[in-house]
C-alpha positions in Angstrom: -61.9 27.3 -13.8 -60.6 29.9 -11.6 -58.5 32.3 -12.9 -54.2 31.9 -11.8 -52.5 36.0 -11.4 -50.1 37.6 -10.2 -50.4 40.3 -8.1 -47.5 42.8 -7.2 -47.9 45.5 -4.4 -45.7 48.3 -3.0 -46.7 49.1 0.7 -45.8 53.0 2.5 -45.9 51.0 5.7 -43.7 52.1 9.3 -43.6 49.1 12.0 -41.2 46.0 12.4 -42.3 42.9 11.3 -44.4 43.9 8.4 -42.6 40.6 6.1 -43.0 39.0 8.3 -46.9 38.6 9.6 -47.0 39.4 5.8 -46.3 36.0 5.0 -47.9 34.5 7.8 -51.6 36.3 6.6 -50.8 34.0 2.8 -49.4 31.2 4.3 -52.9 31.3 6.0 -54.6 32.3 3.2 -53.4 29.3 1.3 -52.9 28.9 -2.8 -50.4 31.6 -2.7 -46.9 32.3 -3.4 -44.4 34.8 -3.4 -43.2 36.9 -1.5 -42.4 40.2 1.1 -39.2 42.8 0.0 -38.0 45.6 2.0 -37.3 48.3 -0.1 -34.0 50.9 0.0 -37.0 53.7 0.1 -38.6 52.7 2.6 -41.2 50.4 0.8 -42.2 46.4 1.1 -42.9 44.9 -2.5 -45.4 41.6 -2.5 -45.6 39.5 -5.1 -47.7 36.8 -5.2 -49.4 34.6 -7.6 -52.8 32.0 -7.1 -56.1 32.2 -7.6 -57.7 35.5 -8.2 -59.5 35.5 -5.1 -56.6 34.8 -2.9 -54.6 37.5 -4.4 -57.2 39.6 -3.8 -58.1 39.0 0.3 -54.3 38.8 0.9 -54.2 42.7 -1.3 -57.4 43.6 1.0 -55.6 42.8 4.5 -52.3 44.6 3.1 -55.0 48.4 3.0 -57.3 47.2 5.4 -56.0 44.1 7.5 -54.7 44.4 12.1 -51.2 44.5 9.8 -48.3 45.1 12.1 -47.4 49.0 12.3 -49.2 51.5 10.2 -49.6 51.1 5.9 -50.0 54.9 4.5 -50.4 53.4 1.0 -51.1 50.5 -1.4 -50.3 50.6 -4.7 -50.6 47.3 -7.2 -50.7 46.3 -10.8 -52.1 42.6 -11.9 -50.5 40.4 -14.9 -50.6 37.0 -15.6 -48.7 34.0 -13.3 -44.7 34.0 -14.1 -43.9 30.9 -11.6 -41.1 30.3 -10.0 -41.7 30.4 -6.5 -42.4 27.1 -4.3 -43.5 28.8 -1.4 -44.3 32.6 0.1 -41.0 33.6 1.3 -39.6 36.6 2.7 -36.9 38.1 1.1 
């Protein structure tokens, strides 16, 4: 049985298009729902729900992938899924 989880990550990034590329990567991985949101302090909040392995794949990309801009830090927490997302959105 595949464990489903909720990943919340806060990404310090300088660059444009990060939310769009995050959504595109989540859709490419598949099986994820959630969102990417710009925060007032300059970070991007990423919430992804789905199979743990796919959330880990997204987190690896956020940390080390070919992301737009310069990622200077990622902090994450794991939780149980809450649901309520139909797809992966940009907010």
